[in-house]
C-alpha positions as CSV (number, residue, x, y, z in Angstrom):
1,M,-20.9,-86.8,-38.9
2,S,-23.8,-84.3,-39.1
3,R,-27.0,-85.1,-39.4
4,A,-27.3,-83.2,-42.2
5,K,-25.0,-85.3,-43.7
6,R,-26.6,-88.5,-42.8
7,A,-29.6,-87.5,-44.1
8,A,-27.9,-86.5,-47.3
9,E,-26.2,-90.2,-48.1
10,A,-29.8,-91.5,-46.6
11,G,-31.5,-89.8,-49.3
12,T,-33.8,-87.8,-46.8
13,S,-34.1,-84.0,-47.3
14,T,-33.5,-82.0,-43.8
15,T,-35.1,-78.9,-43.0
16,L,-33.2,-76.4,-41.4
17,V,-34.6,-75.0,-38.0
18,Q,-33.4,-71.8,-36.7
19,L,-32.9,-72.7,-32.6
20,P,-33.2,-70.1,-29.7
21,T,-29.7,-68.9,-28.9
22,P,-28.7,-70.7,-25.6
23,P,-28.6,-68.5,-22.6
24,K,-25.2,-67.1,-21.5
25,I,-22.7,-69.3,-19.9
26,P,-20.6,-68.2,-17.3
27,L,-16.9,-69.1,-18.2
28,Q,-14.7,-67.0,-15.9
29,S,-13.0,-69.2,-13.6
30,L,-11.8,-73.0,-13.9
31,E,-14.8,-73.7,-11.4
32,D,-17.5,-72.7,-14.3
33,V,-15.7,-74.3,-16.8
34,R,-15.5,-77.8,-15.0
35,R,-19.4,-77.2,-14.5
36,E,-19.8,-76.8,-17.9
37,A,-17.7,-79.8,-19.2
38,A,-20.0,-81.8,-16.5
39,R,-23.3,-80.5,-18.5
40,V,-22.3,-82.0,-21.8
41,Y,-20.8,-85.1,-20.4
42,R,-24.2,-85.6,-19.0
43,E,-26.1,-84.6,-22.2
44,A,-23.8,-86.7,-24.4
45,R,-24.3,-89.5,-21.7
46,A,-28.3,-89.7,-21.7
47,G,-28.3,-89.4,-25.6
48,R,-29.5,-85.3,-26.3
49,L,-26.2,-84.5,-27.4
50,E,-24.3,-86.0,-30.3
51,T,-20.8,-87.4,-29.4
52,A,-19.3,-85.6,-32.1
53,D,-20.8,-81.8,-31.0
54,A,-19.9,-83.0,-26.9
55,S,-16.5,-83.9,-28.5
56,R,-15.9,-80.3,-30.0
57,L,-17.9,-78.4,-26.8
58,S,-15.2,-80.3,-24.6
59,F,-12.1,-79.3,-27.0
60,M,-13.2,-75.8,-26.7
61,L,-13.8,-75.9,-22.9
62,Q,-10.5,-77.9,-22.3
63,G,-9.1,-74.6,-24.3
64,I,-11.0,-72.1,-22.4
65,A,-9.4,-73.2,-18.9
66,K,-6.0,-73.1,-20.2
67,M,-6.2,-70.2,-21.3
68,I,-7.8,-69.3,-17.4
69,E,-4.6,-71.2,-16.1
70,A,-2.1,-69.2,-18.0
71,T,-4.0,-65.9,-16.7
72,T,-4.2,-67.1,-13.4
73,I,0.1,-67.9,-13.2
74,E,0.8,-64.9,-15.4
75,R,-1.0,-62.8,-12.9
76,R,0.7,-64.6,-10.0
77,I,4.2,-63.8,-11.4
78,E,3.7,-60.2,-12.0
79,A,2.4,-60.2,-8.2
80,L,5.5,-61.8,-7.5
81,E,7.7,-59.6,-9.5
82,N,6.0,-56.5,-8.7
83,P,5.6,-57.2,-4.9
84,T,4.9,-53.5,-4.0
85,K,1.8,-53.3,-5.7
86,Q,0.5,-56.1,-3.9
87,R,1.7,-55.1,-0.5
88,V,-0.6,-54.7,2.3
89,P,-0.3,-52.1,5.6
90,L,0.5,-54.1,8.8
91,V,-0.5,-51.8,11.5
92,D,0.0,-53.6,15.3
93,F,-2.7,-54.2,17.6
94,E,-1.6,-51.0,20.0
95,D,-1.5,-48.8,16.7
96,M,-4.9,-50.0,15.8
97,E,-6.3,-49.2,19.4
98,A,-4.5,-45.7,19.2
99,I,-5.7,-45.2,15.1
100,E,-9.7,-46.0,16.8
101,N,-9.3,-43.7,19.4
102,G,-8.1,-40.7,17.0
103,K,-4.8,-40.9,17.6
104,E,-1.7,-41.5,15.1
105,A,0.1,-44.5,14.9
106,T,3.3,-44.4,17.3
107,R,5.4,-46.6,14.4
108,P,5.1,-46.0,10.7
109,V,3.3,-48.8,9.2
110,E,5.3,-51.5,7.9
111,Q,4.8,-53.2,4.5
112,V,3.8,-57.2,3.8
113,G,7.2,-58.7,3.6
114,T,9.2,-56.2,4.7
115,S,9.3,-56.4,8.4
116,N,12.7,-55.9,10.5
117,R,11.5,-57.7,13.5
């Protein structure tokens, strides 16, 4: 129950105070979300955040974590389905030495996963 509801039920008035906007919290990775969830837990445990508010924030953080996981899986599947986009050229050490000396590679450059040796 919110503070305003409790105050109304108790017959006391409350004054709403505009709090400053909290700093932007990075939530780009699962590690960021985990860190924020731990902070919410510590705040609630210390009594600086009401349990109901902590529960709501935790629920939202779980949703964000699921979206990050889904996006990661989607990218990995796309990379598997379209391997030509992700291929990195492989060069033999002999060819690397030739390239460094200003010469062309003696063999064609192979792609990851397409070696026929």
